C-alpha positions as a printed Julia matrix, in Angstrom:
155×3 Matrix{Float64}:
   0.45  -136.33  -111.19
   1.9   -132.88  -110.65
   2.58  -131.02  -113.91
   6.04  -129.94  -112.73
   6.96  -133.48  -111.71
   6.08  -134.7   -115.21
   8.06  -131.89  -116.82
  11.05  -132.66  -114.57
  10.86  -136.35  -115.43
  10.73  -135.58  -119.14
  13.72  -133.26  -118.86
  15.72  -135.92  -116.98
  14.91  -138.57  -119.57
  15.71  -136.21  -122.43
  19.02  -135.38  -120.77
  19.85  -139.06  -120.52
  18.84  -139.64  -124.13
  20.92  -136.75  -125.41
  24.02  -138.28  -123.78
  23.41  -141.57  -125.55
  25.4   -141.55  -128.79
  24.05  -144.97  -129.73
  20.58  -143.74  -130.73
  20.25  -143.9   -134.47
  17.24  -144.25  -136.71
  18.07  -145.15  -140.27
  15.03  -146.32  -142.14
  17.23  -147.72  -144.91
  19.38  -149.83  -142.62
  17.62  -152.78  -141.05
  19.87  -152.96  -138.02
  18.74  -155.05  -135.12
  18.76  -153.32  -131.75
  19.64  -155.04  -128.52
  16.55  -155.24  -126.26
  18.02  -152.77  -123.75
  18.9   -150.3   -126.54
  15.44  -150.69  -128.05
  13.91  -149.91  -124.64
  16.13  -146.84  -124.25
  15.15  -145.61  -127.69
  11.47  -146.23  -126.91
  11.76  -144.39  -123.59
  13.49  -141.46  -125.28
  10.88  -141.25  -128.04
   8.09  -141.42  -125.49
   9.68  -138.64  -123.42
  10.17  -136.46  -126.49
   6.56  -137.09  -127.54
   5.29  -136.16  -124.07
   7.34  -132.95  -124.18
   5.88  -132.11  -127.6
   2.35  -132.67  -126.24
   3.05  -130.47  -123.2
   3.94  -127.58  -125.5
   1.02  -128.49  -127.78
   3.16  -129.37  -130.79
   0.79  -132.15  -131.8
   2.31  -132.69  -135.25
   5.71  -133.36  -133.66
   4.13  -135.57  -131.0
   2.34  -137.51  -133.74
   5.55  -137.99  -135.7
   7.39  -139.23  -132.6
   4.58  -141.58  -131.61
   4.43  -143.01  -135.13
   8.17  -143.65  -134.88
   7.59  -145.29  -131.5
   4.83  -147.49  -132.93
   7.22  -148.56  -135.68
   9.96  -149.32  -133.14
   7.52  -151.31  -130.98
   5.29  -153.24  -133.41
   2.03  -154.63  -132.01
   2.22  -152.31  -129.0
  -1.36  -151.22  -128.36
  -0.36  -148.26  -126.18
   1.95  -146.82  -128.83
  -0.59  -147.37  -131.59
  -3.36  -145.85  -129.51
  -1.24  -142.79  -128.74
  -1.11  -142.2   -132.5
  -4.89  -142.64  -132.66
  -5.46  -140.04  -129.96
  -3.19  -137.5   -131.63
  -4.89  -138.05  -134.98
  -8.15  -137.2   -133.22
  -6.7   -134.06  -131.64
  -5.67  -132.97  -135.13
  -9.19  -133.64  -136.46
  -8.17  -136.61  -138.6
 -10.98  -138.9   -137.52
 -10.62  -141.62  -140.16
  -6.93  -141.98  -139.24
  -7.88  -142.02  -135.56
 -10.25  -144.91  -136.22
  -7.65  -146.79  -138.29
  -5.02  -146.49  -135.53
  -7.52  -147.41  -132.82
  -8.41  -150.54  -134.8
  -4.7   -151.3   -135.15
  -4.28  -150.97  -131.37
  -7.24  -153.31  -130.85
  -5.74  -155.87  -133.23
  -2.64  -155.79  -131.01
  -4.7   -156.02  -127.82
  -8.46  -156.58  -128.15
  -8.97  -155.6   -124.51
  -7.3   -152.18  -124.74
 -10.18  -150.07  -123.46
  -8.66  -146.7   -124.37
  -8.58  -147.69  -128.05
 -12.35  -148.18  -127.94
 -12.66  -144.74  -126.34
 -10.56  -143.11  -129.07
 -12.56  -144.91  -131.74
 -15.75  -143.72  -130.07
 -14.43  -140.15  -129.87
 -13.81  -140.16  -133.62
 -17.33  -141.44  -134.27
 -18.76  -138.89  -131.85
 -16.96  -136.08  -133.71
 -18.52  -137.41  -136.93
 -21.96  -137.38  -135.26
 -22.28  -141.17  -135.49
 -23.8   -141.35  -132.04
 -25.09  -144.93  -132.03
 -21.76  -146.31  -133.25
 -19.88  -144.14  -130.75
 -22.09  -145.38  -127.93
 -21.32  -148.97  -128.96
 -17.54  -148.33  -128.74
 -17.86  -146.64  -125.35
 -19.99  -149.57  -124.16
 -17.26  -151.98  -125.23
 -14.69  -149.98  -123.26
 -16.99  -150.0   -120.23
 -17.5   -153.77  -120.58
 -13.72  -154.26  -120.44
 -13.39  -151.97  -117.44
 -16.64  -151.34  -115.53
 -14.83  -148.59  -113.59
 -13.98  -146.69  -116.78
 -15.06  -143.17  -115.91
 -14.04  -141.97  -119.37
 -16.28  -144.51  -121.11
 -19.21  -143.67  -118.85
 -18.69  -139.95  -119.4
 -18.71  -140.36  -123.18
 -21.69  -142.69  -123.04
 -23.55  -139.87  -121.31
 -22.59  -137.5   -124.12
 -24.0   -139.8   -126.76
 -27.34  -140.09  -124.95
 -27.98  -136.33  -124.97
């Protein structure tokens, strides 16, 4: 997708979110959100996290994705986004923990195996990394990312 199209989309979503005066996050208050409000909040968090990643503010992106994972429990994509950001920040044990959490939410989430494998690869645990990439490739035989990383672990 075109970089400028993504940036434009993020700006539009952020504009919509900033007009919404209903968006509140109070960790002390256990208020129940209507499904449509929860989706709006999730969309806004995701857009803000994408914007933070675009400008390479990975700590902010991590914080927003952790908030998103809390808002959407058992959402493998949200949990795996946290895993990937932990890896970018060099926190490999946390990356593995979040990848495992994503896989407990969806055992067939191939990208979580790839993130787990990336963390193991960074820790020079090549055989274990290869096993995770193989699992991702078994879920999706067309997984170019898994095949690419499997090649790295064979060298």
